[in-house]
N, C-alpha and C positions, 0 to 999 in steps of 0.2 A: 504493500500500500504506500509506503514512504517513497519508494522509487517512482511509483505512479504519480504522486503529488509533485515530486521534483521534476518529472517529465513535463507535467502540465505547465509549471512555471517557466521552465526552460523554453518550452514551445511558445508560450506567450511572449517571453522576452525576445525570441527570434522574430516572431510575427511583428511585434511593435518596432523593433530595431530596423528590420528591413523595410517596413512600410514607411518609417520615418525618413529613410534614405531615398525614398521615391520609387521603390520597386513595386511592380504590379502585384496586387493581392492574388490574382489568378495564378501566378507562379509561386508566391510565397506561402499561401495557405496550405497547399498540399504538402510542401516541405515541412512546415511547422507541425502539421498533423502527423506526419511520418515520425518526427522526433518524439512526440507524445506517445505514439504507439510503440516505438522501440523501447522506451523506458518502461511501458506497461506490459511489455511482452505480447502485444497483439500482432498477429501476422499482417505484414504490410499490405500485400496485394489484396487479401481478403478485406482488410479494413478500408482500403481505398475503393474497391469495386462494390462492396456490399454495404458500406456505411456512408462514406463520403459522397460517392456519386449518386446514390438514390436520393439523399437529402438535397443535393444540388439540383438534380433533375426535378424533384418534386416541387421545389420553389419556382423554378422556371415554368413548369406546367401550370401552376396556379396563378402566377402573377405576371407572366410575360405580356399578356394582352394590355395590361395597364402601362407597362414600360413602353410598349410599342406605340400605343395611341398617344401617350404623353409626349414622347419624343417627336412624333410627327406633328402634333399640335404646336409644340414649341417652335419647330422649324418653320411651320407655316406662319406663325405669328411674326416671326422675324422677316421672312421673305415678303410677306404681304405688306410690311411697313406698319402694321398695327402696333407692335411693341414700341417702335420709334415714335409714333404719333402720341401714344399715352405719355411716354417720358418727356417728349418735347413740350406738350401742353402743360403738364404739371410743373415742369421746370420754369416755364415762362410766367405762369400765373403766380406761383408761390414765391419765386425769386431765389437767386443763387445764395443769398445770405442764410437760407434755411437748407443748405446742401445736405447736412447730416440727416435731417428729417426726410427730405425728398428721396435720398438714396435708400434709406431703410424702408420707407413706404413703398417705393417702386419694387424693391426686392421682395417684400412681403406680398404685394399685390400680384406680381407675376407668379410667385410660388403658390399662393392660395388659389390662383386662377388655373392651376394645373400645369404650368410650364415646367418642364424638367430642369433640374439644376444645371444640366449640361448647357442650357441656353441662358439661364438667369444671369450668371456671372458675366458672360459676354455682352449681354444687352445692357446691364446696369453699369458696368465699370467705365466705359467711355463717357457715359453721362455724368457719373460721379466725378471722374477726373476733371471734366470741364467745369462742373459746378464748384468743386473744391478749389480749383485754380482761380476762378472768378472771385470767390469769397476769401481767398488767401487763407484757407484752413489747412493746417499741416497734413501732408499726404499720408502720413503714417496711420491716420484714422479712417482712411478709405476702406480697408478690408473689414474693420469692425462694423462700419456702417452698413456695408453690404451683408455681412453675416447676421446682423440684427434682424434682417427680414427673412433670408432663405435658410438659415440654420436653426431657427428656434420655433416660435409660436405658430408660424404659418404652416409648419409641417404636420404637427399632430395635435396641437392644442385647440385651434379654432375648429368648431363643428363644421362638417361638410367639406373639409379639406380633401381633395382627391389624391393627395400624396399617399405613398405606400404606408407611411407611419400611422396614418389614421384609418387605413383600410385593413391592415393585418389583424388588429384585435377583433374585428367583426366575426372572423371565422372561429374564434375561440370562446367568445363571450355571448354570442347570439345578439350582438348589438348592431347599430348602424353607424355610418360615418357622421351622423348628426347627434350622436348620443350626448347627453348632458349639455345641451346647447348654450344655456345661459352661464353655466359654470365654466364652459370653455371660452365663451366670449369675455367674461369678466377677467379670467386668468390671462387670456391673450392680450387684452388691453393693458393690464398691469405690467406684463412682461415687456410690451412695446414701450410703454411710458417710462419704465425704469431704464431701458436701453438708451432712450433719447436723453434722459436726464444725465445719465452717466457720461455719455459721449459729449454732451454740451459742457459738462464740468471738466472733462479732459481737454476739450478744445481750449477753454479759458486758461487752464493750467499750463498747457504747452505754449500757448501764445504768450503768456506772462513770462515764460522763460526765453522769449525772443525767437521762437521757431516759426517759420512761415512755410507756405506750400513749396516754394522754390528752393528751400534748403536741400542740399544733397543728402540722400539716404546712404546707409551703409553700403548697399549694393552699388550705388552710383560712384561712391568714393573709391570702391575697389575696381572700378572700371568695367563692371558688368552692365550691359544694357537692360533696362527694365523690360519685362515681358508685357507687351501691350495686348498680346493675343495669347490664348491658351485653351486648354481643354479640361473639362471636368466630367466626372461621372455623377452618379446619384450622390446624395449627401454621404460623406464619409467613406465612399467606396470607389474613388476614382482611380484611374490608371495614371499615375503622375510621372511615369518615366518618359512619356512623350506628351507634348502639349500642342495639339494641332490648332490651326487657325479656325475661327468660327465664321463660316460663310454668312454673309448677310449683315455682319456687324460693322464692317468697315465704313467709316464716315459718319457714324452715329454721333460722335462728339461734335463734329462740325454742324450736323443737322440741328442739334439742340440749340446752337447759337444762331444759325442762319435762317432756319425755317420757322415760320410763324404758323404753327399748327392751329387750325380752327377748332372751336368747340365741337362742331359736327364730326370732324375727323377724330377727335379725342373720344367722343361717345361711340363712334363706329369701332374704334380700336378696343374700347372697353367691353363692347357687347359680347364678343366670344368668351371672355372671362366670366361674364355674368351667366352666359349660357351653361358653362361648365357646372357652376354651383346650382343654378336653377334646375337644370336637367337632372343632375345628381339627386336633388331633393324629390323631383317628380318620380323618377324611377324607383327611388327608395321607398317612398310612402304611398304612391298611388298606382303606378303602372305595373311594376313587378308583383306587388302583393295581389293584384287583381288577376294575375295569370293562374291557370291551373297547372301546378308544378308537381303533381303526384308522380309523374314519370321519374323524378329525381330519386325516388326510393328504389328504382331498379338497379341491379348490379351494373348494368351498362353505363349508368350515369353516376356511379360511385356510391350509391345508397346513402345519399345525404339529404338534408332538408334545405329549403330555400334560404333559411337563416345562415347556412354555411357558405353560401355563394353570393348573397345579395350585395355584399360590399364590393366585390370585384365586378359583378355584373353591372351595378348601377354606375360605378365610376367609368368603366369601359364604355358603356353606352353613352354616358354624358360626354365623354371625350369625342366619340364618333359624331355626335350631334354638333359639338363645337367645331370640329373639323369641317363639317358640311357648311356651317354658318360662315366660316372664313371664305369659302369658295363663293357663297351666295353674295357676300358683301364686297368681294373683290373679283368680279367676273372677268375683268380685263386682264388680270394677272393669273387667271386660271391655268394657262398653259405653263407659265413659269413655275407655278406652285406644284403642278403635276410632276414636272421634271425633278422637283425637290423631295417628292414623297419617298423615293428610294434612299436619299441621303438622310432624311429624318428617321427612316426605319433602321438604317445602319447605326445611327446615334443611340438606338435603344439597346444594342447588343452588349456593348461594354458595361454599362451600368448594371444590367440585369445579371450578367455573368459575374461581375465583381461581388454583388450582394449574395448571389447564389453560392459562390465559392466560399464566402464567409459562413453561410449556413451549413455547408458541407463540413467545414472545419469545426464548427460548433457541435455538429452531430457526433463527430468523432470524439471530441472532448467529453461531451455529456454521456457517451456510451462507456467511458472508462470507469472501472470500479472506484478509482481514487476520487472521481468527481463527487461521489456521494458525501465525502467529507465536506467539500465546498458547499454542496447543496444543503446539507444539514446545518451548516453554519449560517447560510443565508436565511434559512427558514426558522432559525432559532432566535430571531431578533425581537421577539415579542408577540408574534402571531397575528398582528393586525394585517388584514389582507391588502389594504391600500399601501401601507408602508413596506410590507414585505415584497409585493410585486414591483413597486417603484424602485426600491433599493436593488433588487435583483436585476431588473432591466438596466438600470444606470450602470451597475458594475460590469455587466457583460458587454454593454455597448461601449464602455470605456476600454475594455480588454480588446475588442475587435476593432475599435476606432471607427465604428459605423453605427449610426442610429438604426437604420433599416435592418442591417445585418444582425446587430445585437438584439433588436426587438424580435426578429424572426427566430433567432436561436433561443431566446428566453421563452417565447410563447410555445415553441415546439417542445421544449423540455418541461416547462412548468405551467403551461396554459390551463390544463385541466385542473391542476392543483389550486391555482389561483381562483378559478371559477368555483371550486368546491369550498374553499376557504370563505369566499365572499358569501356564498349561499348559507353556510353555517353561521356566519356572523350577521346575517341579515343586511348585507351591503349590496346596494344596487350595482350590477355589473357595469353599468354605464360609467360609474365613478372609477372603477378599475380601468376601464377602457381609456378614459381621458388621462388618468394618472400615468399608466405605462407608456402611452403615446408621447406624453410630455417628458417623462423621465428618460426616454430613449435619446432625446436631443440634448442631454446634459453632459455626462462624462464622455460621450462619444467624441466630443470636440477637443480631446487632449492633443498634444502637439503632433502625434502620428496620424491624426485623422486625414484621410485623403482629400476631402473637400477643403480643409484648412490649408494643406500644402499647395493644392492647386490654386486656391484663392490668392495666396501669397505669390505664386509664380506669375499669375496673370497680372497682378497689380505691381509687380516688380519690387516687392518688399521682402524683408526677412522675418524670421521668427523673433529675433531680438528686437526689431523695430516695432512690430505690430501684434505679436501674439498675446502680450499681456492684456491688451484691450479686447482682442477677440475672445480670449478665455473668460474674462469677466462677463461679457455679453452672452456667450454661447454655453457657458457652464453655470454661471451665477444665476441668470434670470430663469432658466428652466428649473433649477433647484427651488427657487422661491415659488415658481409656478406650481410645482408638485406639492409643496407645503400648503399653498393656498387651496389647491384642489382637495387635498386631504382634509384641511380644516373646515372648509365650507361644505364639502361633500358629507363628511361625518356629522356635521351639525344640522344641515338643512336637507341632505339627500341630493339626488341628481335632479337638478332643475334647469 
């Protein structure tokens, strides 16, 4: 047993260390899993083909439609010019002096609207860079301002978010993506408000020290050119060894300054994002529940209930409707957008395989006898279902460096136990849903997180320059959010 525990910790150290150095998790995770299996005495080939790969494949089978439609939707929002129109109008109306607020708001808006993180960073960064320069705000705060939107509350805290973090719990707790709506809204607003207050305080502090936007960063002083373009996967599970250009984002910064987007263009750009949320609600509460889904009980369809699949079905269907709405609103660009469908589809492959690979790694670790020691330790913290599920999710997400991967691993290993604990304690599963979705976005953002590394590459900054602020925003505010969900949920229930 002791060798097994040592193997798990050595495996985790290897995974974190190699991920921190920018190696792809697709290559690293199987190696790290093999190390753990060697220490535990598990046959390598059997562990890889019978444990690792089935878990990886199962995740892709269940959730690839969401990744696929999300990536295509994000690509079309960029190619159609809608993302640019939204950013340009908000920037002009609100003003560059509120660059931090605008950056965080745009990042959250695109994320909550269903755009994959692959696109969010590329779309928001040129805008943020232009606004920060106009307002002469120190550039080291740009990554934290972007992270405040797409790495925190918009992923799993806000009800109706179509992101994987808000969808995964539905399959385990019989909930929907709109579970505990007011609890999620209140918590999300608090997290957003705290992020803005902190960043404004940091802005004043850094300005008082005499730093401005044009001061050279560590990277620039070393002679390395900042990365104006880059590539990202899903939250925390990107392939950071190569940072490809983002087609459709070139010239966005210039457009923010030169193009005067009209209110009508802004509303047209906003409409597909509204469609995602609205269609998700319609499919969740009206359309799918009205269907006769008795056929799901057949072995051919997995012998499941509609509650097991409604989360994935409603989000996927909502994305398809939103994709169609982009074509309807931009008929003159239809040909160009059709040409980009394949590119959007390609953009879904790396994020889903990154996350699925982490799920495979987690399946290997949780299958080891030594893991029972860790499990018993996590479940021995007091027995409260909300606190236990949140802490477990946060720890495993931190270990894997991925919110979606950590959440998937946690729910696969302990989802049934969390549901049983909640039922025994009379806790609404909607509270557990909202708590674990929020908790997954906390410790996942440690320095080895793929999205953090990619964000820094794209913005041309280093961990030393910007991670402190990123960490406060992406770790601190979700922890406060989980505490708020636990406190309000246990006092007033899921409302």
